N, CA, C and O atoms as CSV, one atom per row, in Angstrom:
chain,resi,resn,atom,element,x,y,z
A,1,MET,N,N,8.707,11.226,6.961
A,1,MET,CA,C,8.957,10.453,6.114
A,1,MET,C,C,9.877,9.276,6.745
A,1,MET,O,O,10.389,8.351,6.115
A,2,ALA,N,N,9.937,9.443,7.664
A,2,ALA,CA,C,11.047,8.306,8.004
A,2,ALA,C,C,9.994,7.149,8.753
A,2,ALA,O,O,10.510,6.107,9.156
A,3,VAL,N,N,8.553,7.355,8.921
A,3,VAL,CA,C,7.518,6.612,9.038
A,3,VAL,C,C,7.388,6.014,7.985
A,3,VAL,O,O,7.526,4.791,8.016
A,4,ILE,N,N,7.098,6.645,6.780
A,4,ILE,CA,C,6.587,5.842,5.786
A,4,ILE,C,C,8.098,5.057,5.009
A,4,ILE,O,O,8.075,3.934,4.505
A,5,ARG,N,N,8.958,5.683,5.056
A,5,ARG,CA,C,10.139,4.731,4.663
A,5,ARG,C,C,10.409,3.165,5.575
A,5,ARG,O,O,10.714,2.083,5.074
A,6,ARG,N,N,10.155,3.519,7.223
A,6,ARG,CA,C,9.957,2.297,7.756
A,6,ARG,C,C,8.809,1.234,7.722
A,6,ARG,O,O,8.806,0.144,8.295
A,7,GLY,N,N,7.775,1.811,6.884
A,7,GLY,CA,C,6.663,1.025,6.297
A,7,GLY,C,C,6.918,0.340,5.096
A,7,GLY,O,O,6.224,-0.641,4.825
A,8,TYR,N,N,7.818,0.713,4.328
A,8,TYR,CA,C,7.851,0.302,2.903
A,8,TYR,C,C,8.852,-1.115,3.188
A,8,TYR,O,O,8.649,-2.267,2.804
A,9,GLU,N,N,9.888,-0.615,3.932
A,9,GLU,CA,C,10.709,-1.573,4.452
A,9,GLU,C,C,10.286,-2.767,5.060
A,9,GLU,O,O,10.660,-3.890,4.720
A,10,ALA,N,N,9.460,-2.493,6.007
A,10,ALA,CA,C,8.522,-3.690,6.719
A,10,ALA,C,C,7.970,-4.435,5.774
A,10,ALA,O,O,8.106,-5.654,5.669
A,11,PHE,N,N,7.077,-3.434,4.773
A,11,PHE,CA,C,6.228,-4.505,3.688
A,11,PHE,C,C,7.081,-5.253,3.049
A,11,PHE,O,O,6.873,-6.467,3.058
A,12,GLY,N,N,8.042,-4.817,2.462
A,12,GLY,CA,C,8.882,-5.511,1.698
A,12,GLY,C,C,9.393,-6.853,2.432
A,12,GLY,O,O,9.563,-7.846,1.724
A,13,LYS,N,N,9.608,-6.920,3.607
A,13,LYS,CA,C,10.251,-8.185,4.728
A,13,LYS,C,C,8.899,-8.954,5.208
A,13,LYS,O,O,8.848,-10.122,5.595
A,14,GLY,N,N,7.943,-8.146,5.111
A,14,GLY,CA,C,6.856,-9.385,5.350
A,14,GLY,C,C,6.880,-9.071,6.744
A,14,GLY,O,O,6.494,-10.031,7.411
A,15,ASP,N,N,7.306,-7.713,7.666
A,15,ASP,CA,C,7.294,-7.595,8.629
A,15,ASP,C,C,5.937,-6.960,9.638
A,15,ASP,O,O,5.790,-5.892,10.234
A,16,ILE,N,N,5.246,-7.940,9.518
A,16,ILE,CA,C,3.904,-7.722,10.295
A,16,ILE,C,C,3.971,-6.678,11.695
A,16,ILE,O,O,3.312,-5.650,11.850
A,17,GLU,N,N,4.816,-7.180,12.498
A,17,GLU,CA,C,5.081,-6.526,14.045
A,17,GLU,C,C,5.560,-4.911,13.537
A,17,GLU,O,O,4.972,-3.946,14.025
A,18,THR,N,N,6.401,-4.763,12.767
A,18,THR,CA,C,6.802,-3.497,12.827
A,18,THR,C,C,5.622,-2.637,12.211
A,18,THR,O,O,5.438,-1.478,12.584
A,19,LEU,N,N,4.847,-3.235,11.274
A,19,LEU,CA,C,3.799,-2.508,10.316
A,19,LEU,C,C,2.348,-2.213,11.230
A,19,LEU,O,O,1.511,-1.349,10.967
A,20,LYS,N,N,2.313,-3.210,12.396
A,20,LYS,CA,C,1.396,-2.826,13.547
A,20,LYS,C,C,1.833,-1.386,14.349
A,20,LYS,O,O,1.024,-0.740,15.014
A,21,THR,N,N,2.862,-1.109,14.216
A,21,THR,CA,C,3.384,0.115,15.151
A,21,THR,C,C,2.701,1.498,14.514
A,21,THR,O,O,2.062,2.373,15.098
A,22,LEU,N,N,3.144,1.356,12.794
A,22,LEU,CA,C,3.228,2.436,12.239
A,22,LEU,C,C,1.818,2.982,11.811
A,22,LEU,O,O,1.759,4.085,11.269
A,23,PHE,N,N,0.421,2.077,12.090
A,23,PHE,CA,C,-0.705,2.805,11.689
A,23,PHE,C,C,-1.534,2.928,12.851
A,23,PHE,O,O,-1.601,2.001,13.659
A,24,ALA,N,N,-2.170,3.994,13.002
A,24,ALA,CA,C,-3.109,4.143,14.070
A,24,ALA,C,C,-4.005,3.455,14.366
A,24,ALA,O,O,-4.613,3.379,13.298
A,25,PRO,N,N,-4.747,2.662,15.337
A,25,PRO,CA,C,-5.959,1.394,15.159
A,25,PRO,C,C,-7.054,1.943,14.492
A,25,PRO,O,O,-7.995,1.193,14.231
A,26,ASN,N,N,-7.098,3.046,14.189
A,26,ASN,CA,C,-8.592,3.174,13.449
A,26,ASN,C,C,-8.052,4.239,12.231
A,26,ASN,O,O,-8.709,5.199,11.828
A,27,ALA,N,N,-6.678,3.837,11.731
A,27,ALA,CA,C,-6.391,3.928,10.147
A,27,ALA,C,C,-7.424,3.825,9.182
A,27,ALA,O,O,-8.403,3.130,9.452
A,28,ILE,N,N,-7.346,4.433,8.065
A,28,ILE,CA,C,-8.185,3.972,6.999
A,28,ILE,C,C,-7.269,4.085,5.656
A,28,ILE,O,O,-6.597,5.057,5.311
A,29,TRP,N,N,-7.416,2.849,4.996
A,29,TRP,CA,C,-6.786,2.999,3.684
A,29,TRP,C,C,-7.698,2.487,2.295
A,29,TRP,O,O,-8.308,1.466,1.977
A,30,HIS,N,N,-7.361,4.040,1.578
A,30,HIS,CA,C,-8.477,3.912,0.562
A,30,HIS,C,C,-7.927,3.099,-0.873
A,30,HIS,O,O,-6.953,3.563,-1.466
A,31,SER,N,N,-8.638,1.827,-1.396
A,31,SER,CA,C,-7.863,1.435,-2.330
A,31,SER,C,C,-9.015,1.567,-3.701
A,31,SER,O,O,-10.165,1.180,-3.910
A,32,VAL,N,N,-7.744,2.512,-4.630
A,32,VAL,CA,C,-8.655,2.543,-5.405
A,32,VAL,C,C,-8.811,1.623,-6.774
A,32,VAL,O,O,-9.447,1.874,-7.797
A,33,GLY,N,N,-7.988,0.442,-6.424
A,33,GLY,CA,C,-7.752,-1.015,-7.224
A,33,GLY,C,C,-9.053,-1.479,-7.755
A,33,GLY,O,O,-10.091,-0.905,-7.425
A,34,ALA,N,N,-9.048,-2.662,-8.698
A,34,ALA,CA,C,-9.741,-3.051,-9.174
A,34,ALA,C,C,-10.179,-4.367,-8.461
A,34,ALA,O,O,-9.433,-4.752,-7.561
A,35,GLY,N,N,-11.260,-5.089,-8.733
A,35,GLY,CA,C,-11.608,-6.347,-8.513
A,35,GLY,C,C,-11.486,-6.751,-7.223
A,35,GLY,O,O,-12.285,-6.244,-6.436
A,36,VAL,N,N,-10.640,-7.586,-6.767
A,36,VAL,CA,C,-10.894,-8.142,-5.389
A,36,VAL,C,C,-10.418,-7.715,-4.141
A,36,VAL,O,O,-10.637,-8.240,-3.049
A,37,LEU,N,N,-9.448,-6.273,-4.504
A,37,LEU,CA,C,-8.868,-5.638,-3.231
A,37,LEU,C,C,-9.451,-3.855,-3.266
A,37,LEU,O,O,-9.068,-2.986,-2.482
A,38,ALA,N,N,-10.434,-3.671,-4.381
A,38,ALA,CA,C,-10.917,-2.348,-4.500
A,38,ALA,C,C,-11.755,-2.138,-3.012
A,38,ALA,O,O,-12.393,-3.048,-2.482
A,39,GLY,N,N,-11.644,-0.977,-2.539
A,39,GLY,CA,C,-12.699,-0.645,-1.574
A,39,GLY,C,C,-11.406,0.398,-0.185
A,39,GLY,O,O,-10.275,0.871,-0.295
A,40,ASN,N,N,-12.255,0.332,0.769
A,40,ASN,CA,C,-11.635,1.016,1.804
A,40,ASN,C,C,-11.868,-0.024,2.941
A,40,ASN,O,O,-12.857,-0.647,3.326
A,41,TYR,N,N,-10.478,0.041,3.350
A,41,TYR,CA,C,-10.166,-0.491,4.997
A,41,TYR,C,C,-9.672,0.396,5.728
A,41,TYR,O,O,-8.744,1.205,5.702
A,42,ARG,N,N,-10.996,-0.125,6.802
A,42,ARG,CA,C,-11.052,1.072,7.855
A,42,ARG,C,C,-10.714,-0.142,9.311
A,42,ARG,O,O,-11.364,-1.137,9.630
A,43,GLY,N,N,-9.364,0.491,9.993
A,43,GLY,CA,C,-8.907,0.173,11.070
A,43,GLY,C,C,-7.395,-0.743,10.664
A,43,GLY,O,O,-7.089,-1.382,9.658
A,44,LEU,N,N,-6.862,-0.537,11.597
A,44,LEU,CA,C,-5.333,-1.636,11.343
A,44,LEU,C,C,-5.645,-3.176,10.828
A,44,LEU,O,O,-5.260,-3.793,9.835
A,45,GLN,N,N,-6.706,-3.611,12.183
A,45,GLN,CA,C,-6.751,-5.241,11.552
A,45,GLN,C,C,-7.451,-5.328,10.466
A,45,GLN,O,O,-7.521,-6.542,10.275
A,46,ALA,N,N,-8.048,-4.771,9.585
A,46,ALA,CA,C,-8.497,-4.609,8.144
A,46,ALA,C,C,-7.325,-4.232,7.192
A,46,ALA,O,O,-7.135,-4.878,6.162
A,47,ILE,N,N,-6.578,-3.226,7.533
A,47,ILE,CA,C,-5.437,-2.789,6.564
A,47,ILE,C,C,-4.495,-3.920,6.513
A,47,ILE,O,O,-3.921,-4.274,5.483
A,48,LEU,N,N,-4.309,-4.688,8.123
A,48,LEU,CA,C,-3.252,-5.825,7.836
A,48,LEU,C,C,-3.797,-7.171,7.392
A,48,LEU,O,O,-3.019,-8.118,7.502
A,49,GLY,N,N,-5.261,-7.455,6.809
A,49,GLY,CA,C,-6.001,-7.947,6.149
A,49,GLY,C,C,-5.755,-7.721,4.773
A,49,GLY,O,O,-5.359,-8.644,4.061
A,50,PHE,N,N,-5.958,-6.545,4.315
A,50,PHE,CA,C,-5.480,-6.027,3.017
A,50,PHE,C,C,-4.387,-6.326,2.259
A,50,PHE,O,O,-4.360,-6.445,1.034
A,51,PHE,N,N,-3.098,-6.494,3.365
A,51,PHE,CA,C,-2.076,-6.636,3.071
A,51,PHE,C,C,-1.553,-8.253,2.704
A,51,PHE,O,O,-0.702,-8.656,1.910
A,52,GLY,N,N,-2.371,-8.902,3.559
A,52,GLY,CA,C,-2.380,-10.528,3.339
A,52,GLY,C,C,-3.142,-10.914,2.286
A,52,GLY,O,O,-3.026,-12.043,1.810
A,53,GLN,N,N,-4.034,-9.982,1.796
A,53,GLN,CA,C,-5.067,-10.374,0.239
A,53,GLN,C,C,-3.779,-10.574,-0.499
A,53,GLN,O,O,-3.433,-11.633,-1.023
A,54,LEU,N,N,-2.823,-8.982,-0.485
A,54,LEU,CA,C,-2.359,-8.884,-1.782
A,54,LEU,C,C,-1.108,-9.907,-1.797
A,54,LEU,O,O,-0.594,-10.365,-2.818
A,55,ALA,N,N,-0.784,-10.130,-0.694
A,55,ALA,CA,C,0.409,-11.422,-0.725
A,55,ALA,C,C,-0.660,-12.772,-1.241
A,55,ALA,O,O,-0.177,-13.386,-2.192
A,56,HIS,N,N,-1.476,-13.094,-0.948
A,56,HIS,CA,C,-2.334,-14.194,-0.766
A,56,HIS,C,C,-2.521,-14.548,-2.837
A,56,HIS,O,O,-2.268,-15.543,-3.516
A,57,GLU,N,N,-2.900,-13.593,-3.077
A,57,GLU,CA,C,-3.482,-13.532,-4.311
A,57,GLU,C,C,-2.353,-13.088,-5.368
A,57,GLU,O,O,-2.932,-12.745,-6.398
A,58,THR,N,N,-1.516,-13.014,-5.446
A,58,THR,CA,C,-0.072,-12.644,-5.991
A,58,THR,C,C,0.923,-14.029,-5.364
A,58,THR,O,O,2.118,-14.095,-5.651
A,59,GLN,N,N,0.420,-14.804,-4.721
A,59,GLN,CA,C,1.440,-15.933,-4.051
A,59,GLN,C,C,2.838,-15.526,-3.547
A,59,GLN,O,O,3.863,-16.203,-3.635
A,60,GLY,N,N,2.667,-14.019,-2.876
A,60,GLY,CA,C,3.787,-13.712,-2.215
A,60,GLY,C,C,4.713,-12.840,-3.343
A,60,GLY,O,O,5.762,-12.267,-3.046
A,61,THR,N,N,4.159,-12.858,-4.582
A,61,THR,CA,C,5.156,-11.914,-5.471
A,61,THR,C,C,4.714,-10.153,-5.641
A,61,THR,O,O,5.220,-9.344,-6.419
A,62,VAL,N,N,4.102,-10.023,-5.080
A,62,VAL,CA,C,3.973,-8.715,-4.935
A,62,VAL,C,C,4.888,-7.685,-4.006
A,62,VAL,O,O,5.011,-7.854,-2.793
A,63,ARG,N,N,5.564,-6.504,-4.796
A,63,ARG,CA,C,6.309,-5.944,-4.515
A,63,ARG,C,C,5.895,-4.106,-4.509
A,63,ARG,O,O,5.480,-3.562,-5.533
A,64,ALA,N,N,6.052,-3.517,-3.496
A,64,ALA,CA,C,6.304,-2.170,-3.873
A,64,ALA,C,C,7.168,-1.324,-3.234
A,64,ALA,O,O,7.114,-0.746,-2.149
A,65,GLU,N,N,8.357,-1.379,-4.536
A,65,GLU,CA,C,9.298,-0.652,-4.610
A,65,GLU,C,C,9.589,1.156,-4.161
A,65,GLU,O,O,9.707,1.937,-5.105
A,66,LEU,N,N,9.670,1.609,-2.979
A,66,LEU,CA,C,9.622,2.983,-3.021
A,66,LEU,C,C,10.677,3.905,-3.619
A,66,LEU,O,O,11.866,3.730,-3.351
A,67,GLN,N,N,10.185,5.078,-4.583
A,67,GLN,CA,C,11.200,5.063,-5.535
A,67,GLN,C,C,11.919,6.491,-4.870
A,67,GLN,O,O,13.144,6.612,-4.857
A,68,THR,N,N,10.836,7.740,-4.225
A,68,THR,CA,C,10.878,8.922,-3.521
A,68,THR,C,C,9.875,9.232,-2.721
A,68,THR,O,O,8.851,8.551,-2.658
A,69,VAL,N,N,10.067,10.211,-2.091
A,69,VAL,CA,C,9.437,10.629,-1.037
A,69,VAL,C,C,9.043,11.906,-0.587
A,69,VAL,O,O,10.194,12.341,-0.594
A,70,ALA,N,N,8.360,12.897,-0.190
A,70,ALA,CA,C,8.004,14.091,-0.043
A,70,ALA,C,C,6.784,14.152,1.083
A,70,ALA,O,O,5.704,13.564,1.138
A,71,ALA,N,N,7.403,15.086,1.929
A,71,ALA,CA,C,6.201,16.040,2.941
A,71,ALA,C,C,5.757,17.173,2.710
A,71,ALA,O,O,6.447,18.007,2.123
A,72,SER,N,N,4.625,17.403,3.090
A,72,SER,CA,C,4.116,18.842,3.370
A,72,SER,C,C,3.237,18.891,4.649
A,72,SER,O,O,2.085,18.463,4.591
A,73,GLY,N,N,3.711,19.367,5.730
A,73,GLY,CA,C,2.748,19.211,6.927
A,73,GLY,C,C,2.662,17.801,7.158
A,73,GLY,O,O,3.612,17.028,7.041
A,74,ASP,N,N,1.482,17.484,7.493
A,74,ASP,CA,C,1.095,16.108,7.909
A,74,ASP,C,C,0.721,15.033,7.426
A,74,ASP,O,O,0.137,14.117,8.003
A,75,HIS,N,N,1.268,15.156,5.602
A,75,HIS,CA,C,1.195,14.388,4.704
A,75,HIS,C,C,2.490,14.201,4.156
A,75,HIS,O,O,3.516,14.869,4.026
A,76,VAL,N,N,2.006,12.830,3.823
A,76,VAL,CA,C,3.377,12.514,2.881
A,76,VAL,C,C,3.216,11.780,1.522
A,76,VAL,O,O,2.353,10.913,1.389
A,77,PHE,N,N,4.068,12.139,0.497
A,77,PHE,CA,C,3.838,11.291,-1.016
A,77,PHE,C,C,5.138,10.487,-1.094
A,77,PHE,O,O,6.353,10.660,-0.998
A,78,ALA,N,N,4.073,9.331,-1.364
A,78,ALA,CA,C,5.254,8.053,-1.702
A,78,ALA,C,C,4.908,8.029,-3.113
A,78,ALA,O,O,3.709,8.023,-3.389
A,79,LEU,N,N,6.041,8.009,-4.354
A,79,LEU,CA,C,5.877,7.188,-5.436
A,79,LEU,C,C,6.713,5.631,-5.342
A,79,LEU,O,O,7.853,5.452,-4.915
A,80,HIS,N,N,5.953,4.808,-5.772
A,80,HIS,CA,C,6.402,3.536,-5.804
A,80,HIS,C,C,6.066,2.767,-6.997
A,80,HIS,O,O,5.088,2.883,-7.736
A,81,ARG,N,N,7.165,1.868,-7.057
A,81,ARG,CA,C,6.874,0.730,-8.380
A,81,ARG,C,C,6.312,-0.131,-7.931
A,81,ARG,O,O,6.765,-0.610,-6.892
A,82,ASN,N,N,4.900,-0.785,-8.608
A,82,ASN,CA,C,4.518,-1.717,-8.318
A,82,ASN,C,C,4.858,-3.112,-9.046
A,82,ASN,O,O,4.911,-2.989,-10.269
A,83,ARG,N,N,5.059,-4.191,-8.646
A,83,ARG,CA,C,5.172,-5.108,-9.452
A,83,ARG,C,C,4.397,-6.631,-8.712
A,83,ARG,O,O,4.148,-6.816,-7.520
A,84,GLY,N,N,4.234,-7.247,-9.481
A,84,GLY,CA,C,3.819,-8.984,-9.116
A,84,GLY,C,C,3.474,-9.608,-10.025
A,84,GLY,O,O,3.734,-9.152,-11.139
A,85,GLU,N,N,2.912,-10.610,-9.942
A,85,GLU,CA,C,2.093,-11.584,-10.943
A,85,GLU,C,C,0.812,-12.252,-10.245
A,85,GLU,O,O,0.794,-12.480,-9.036
A,86,ARG,N,N,-0.119,-12.509,-10.990
A,86,ARG,CA,C,-0.888,-12.897,-10.530
A,86,ARG,C,C,-2.136,-13.468,-11.634
A,86,ARG,O,O,-2.741,-12.782,-12.459
A,87,LYS,N,N,-2.330,-15.248,-11.299
A,87,LYS,CA,C,-3.266,-15.987,-12.200
A,87,LYS,C,C,-2.805,-15.747,-13.894
A,87,LYS,O,O,-3.644,-15.651,-14.790
A,88,GLY,N,N,-1.526,-15.685,-14.086
A,88,GLY,CA,C,-0.773,-15.874,-15.208
A,88,GLY,C,C,-0.405,-14.496,-15.959
A,88,GLY,O,O,0.142,-14.234,-17.030
A,89,LYS,N,N,-0.905,-13.804,-15.002
A,89,LYS,CA,C,-0.421,-11.964,-15.816
A,89,LYS,C,C,0.468,-11.351,-14.782
A,89,LYS,O,O,0.626,-11.672,-13.604
A,90,THR,N,N,1.156,-10.147,-15.676
A,90,THR,CA,C,1.815,-9.465,-14.673
A,90,THR,C,C,1.475,-8.536,-14.518
A,90,THR,O,O,0.451,-8.253,-15.140
A,91,VAL,N,N,2.200,-7.245,-13.433
A,91,VAL,CA,C,1.858,-6.034,-13.688
A,91,VAL,C,C,3.418,-5.247,-13.091
A,91,VAL,O,O,4.169,-5.626,-12.192
A,92,ASP,N,N,3.486,-4.358,-13.755
A,92,ASP,CA,C,4.962,-3.284,-13.475
A,92,ASP,C,C,4.206,-1.860,-13.505
A,92,ASP,O,O,3.899,-1.592,-14.666
A,93,THR,N,N,3.882,-1.041,-12.753
A,93,THR,CA,C,3.136,0.102,-12.885
A,93,THR,C,C,3.671,0.813,-11.732
A,93,THR,O,O,4.410,0.283,-10.902
A,94,LYS,N,N,3.308,1.947,-11.699
A,94,LYS,CA,C,3.662,3.011,-10.886
A,94,LYS,C,C,2.619,3.987,-10.223
A,94,LYS,O,O,1.904,4.682,-10.945
A,95,ALA,N,N,2.504,4.054,-8.468
A,95,ALA,CA,C,1.478,4.666,-8.244
A,95,ALA,C,C,2.084,5.844,-7.140
A,95,ALA,O,O,3.252,5.849,-6.751
A,96,VAL,N,N,1.240,6.644,-6.803
A,96,VAL,CA,C,1.800,7.162,-5.486
A,96,VAL,C,C,0.609,7.203,-4.585
A,96,VAL,O,O,-0.570,7.386,-4.887
A,97,LEU,N,N,1.241,6.965,-3.235
A,97,LEU,CA,C,0.364,6.903,-2.283
A,97,LEU,C,C,0.470,8.003,-1.402
A,97,LEU,O,O,1.574,8.216,-0.902
A,98,VAL,N,N,-0.550,8.793,-1.103
A,98,VAL,CA,C,-0.757,10.002,-0.061
A,98,VAL,C,C,-1.034,9.519,1.494
A,98,VAL,O,O,-2.119,9.026,1.803
A,99,PHE,N,N,-0.286,9.645,2.163
A,99,PHE,CA,C,-0.037,9.029,3.690
A,99,PHE,C,C,-0.375,10.524,4.631
A,99,PHE,O,O,0.248,11.580,4.515
A,100,LYS,N,N,-1.435,10.281,5.488
A,100,LYS,CA,C,-1.662,11.512,6.453
A,100,LYS,C,C,-1.172,10.470,7.674
A,100,LYS,O,O,-1.526,9.306,7.859
A,101,VAL,N,N,-0.197,11.329,8.471
A,101,VAL,CA,C,0.509,11.129,9.297
A,101,VAL,C,C,0.592,12.074,10.722
A,101,VAL,O,O,1.204,13.125,10.910
A,102,GLU,N,N,-0.337,11.215,11.723
A,102,GLU,CA,C,-0.476,12.480,13.053
A,102,GLU,C,C,0.234,11.353,14.346
A,102,GLU,O,O,-0.106,10.243,14.755
A,103,LYS,N,N,1.353,12.287,14.694
A,103,LYS,CA,C,1.870,11.775,16.113
A,103,LYS,C,C,2.323,10.281,16.171
A,103,LYS,O,O,2.074,9.297,16.869
A,104,GLY,N,N,3.360,10.689,14.758
A,104,GLY,CA,C,4.345,9.343,14.271
A,104,GLY,C,C,3.726,8.431,13.865
A,104,GLY,O,O,4.463,7.465,13.668
A,105,VAL,N,N,2.088,8.140,13.496
A,105,VAL,CA,C,1.645,6.847,13.013
A,105,VAL,C,C,0.660,7.486,11.971
A,105,VAL,O,O,0.196,8.619,12.094
A,106,VAL,N,N,0.355,6.503,10.777
A,106,VAL,CA,C,-0.291,6.473,9.809
A,106,VAL,C,C,-1.808,6.615,10.200
A,106,VAL,O,O,-2.315,5.740,10.902
A,107,THR,N,N,-2.505,7.626,9.793
A,107,THR,CA,C,-3.914,7.429,10.013
A,107,THR,C,C,-4.975,7.500,8.635
A,107,THR,O,O,-6.180,7.385,8.858
A,108,GLU,N,N,-4.688,7.616,7.779
A,108,GLU,CA,C,-4.884,7.515,6.378
A,108,GLU,C,C,-3.932,7.524,5.385
A,108,GLU,O,O,-2.881,8.164,5.371
A,109,VAL,N,N,-4.517,6.519,4.278
A,109,VAL,CA,C,-3.878,6.300,3.134
A,109,VAL,C,C,-4.722,6.532,1.682
A,109,VAL,O,O,-5.874,6.145,1.483
A,110,ALA,N,N,-4.056,7.099,0.933
A,110,ALA,CA,C,-4.889,7.086,-0.569
A,110,ALA,C,C,-4.096,6.717,-1.736
A,110,ALA,O,O,-3.190,7.499,-2.023
A,111,GLU,N,N,-4.271,5.568,-2.548
A,111,GLU,CA,C,-3.544,5.460,-3.664
A,111,GLU,C,C,-4.063,6.064,-4.928
A,111,GLU,O,O,-5.243,6.411,-4.981
A,112,PHE,N,N,-3.250,6.216,-5.967
A,112,PHE,CA,C,-3.134,7.378,-6.799
A,112,PHE,C,C,-2.627,6.247,-7.848
A,112,PHE,O,O,-1.545,6.657,-8.268
A,113,PRO,N,N,-2.986,4.814,-8.545
A,113,PRO,CA,C,-2.213,4.475,-9.217
A,113,PRO,C,C,-2.071,5.453,-11.219
A,113,PRO,O,O,-2.833,6.237,-11.784
A,114,PHE,N,N,-0.952,4.934,-11.570
A,114,PHE,CA,C,-0.556,5.918,-12.829
A,114,PHE,C,C,-1.672,5.120,-13.897
A,114,PHE,O,O,-2.494,5.739,-14.572
A,115,ASP,N,N,-1.548,3.900,-13.898
A,115,ASP,CA,C,-2.039,3.350,-14.817
A,115,ASP,C,C,-3.108,2.395,-14.629
A,115,ASP,O,O,-3.046,1.205,-14.936
A,116,HIS,N,N,-4.201,3.055,-14.049
A,116,HIS,CA,C,-5.433,2.201,-13.615
A,116,HIS,C,C,-5.837,1.026,-14.409
A,116,HIS,O,O,-6.138,-0.062,-13.918
A,117,PRO,N,N,-5.824,1.344,-15.813
A,117,PRO,CA,C,-6.543,0.249,-16.626
A,117,PRO,C,C,-5.706,-1.203,-16.651
A,117,PRO,O,O,-6.027,-2.338,-17.002
A,118,ALA,N,N,-4.536,-0.646,-16.136
A,118,ALA,CA,C,-3.424,-1.907,-16.098
A,118,ALA,C,C,-3.830,-2.507,-14.607
A,118,ALA,O,O,-4.084,-3.674,-14.306
A,119,GLU,N,N,-3.815,-1.745,-14.072
A,119,GLU,CA,C,-4.456,-2.208,-12.497
A,119,GLU,C,C,-5.506,-2.982,-12.507
A,119,GLU,O,O,-5.502,-4.008,-11.828
A,120,VAL,N,N,-6.708,-2.591,-13.360
A,120,VAL,CA,C,-7.879,-3.330,-13.347
A,120,VAL,C,C,-7.820,-4.713,-14.048
A,120,VAL,O,O,-8.465,-5.697,-13.685
A,121,ARG,N,N,-7.025,-4.666,-15.025
A,121,ARG,CA,C,-6.603,-5.968,-16.086
A,121,ARG,C,C,-5.983,-7.104,-15.028
A,121,ARG,O,O,-6.356,-8.277,-15.014
A,122,PHE,N,N,-4.958,-6.534,-14.137
A,122,PHE,CA,C,-4.711,-7.503,-13.310
A,122,PHE,C,C,-5.463,-8.130,-12.176
A,122,PHE,O,O,-5.282,-9.318,-11.910
A,123,TRP,N,N,-6.386,-7.306,-11.424
A,123,TRP,CA,C,-6.693,-7.425,-10.097
A,123,TRP,C,C,-8.331,-7.991,-10.747
A,123,TRP,O,O,-9.161,-8.166,-9.856
A,124,SER,N,N,-8.731,-8.224,-11.937
A,124,SER,CA,C,-10.048,-8.303,-12.028
A,124,SER,C,C,-9.650,-10.023,-12.195
A,124,SER,O,O,-10.546,-10.853,-12.344
């Protein structure tokens, strides 16, 4: 859980150097979002590019505020609040991310938004 907490803190600060240490080189991020960000991001550079795209598309307004975190085995479950502005639209929803952590680094992430239609409207 500490790895995930550090990740949220680093993401919030735009601390790419810390984020680089938290993901395995071959990690996979499954984004079930919509529009320009949907898809699977394979490898650390692709994931960092995804984060950059989030910031670019929202002109730096995107926020993922960690609400709670729990773990079972090598999986960590994080509930967070998503907020941001994009092209005259706003989003304020929640999502659960499931992280697989092996040897102290994230190897896989899957997103599960609470309000998928709101995410679709925002990112389309």
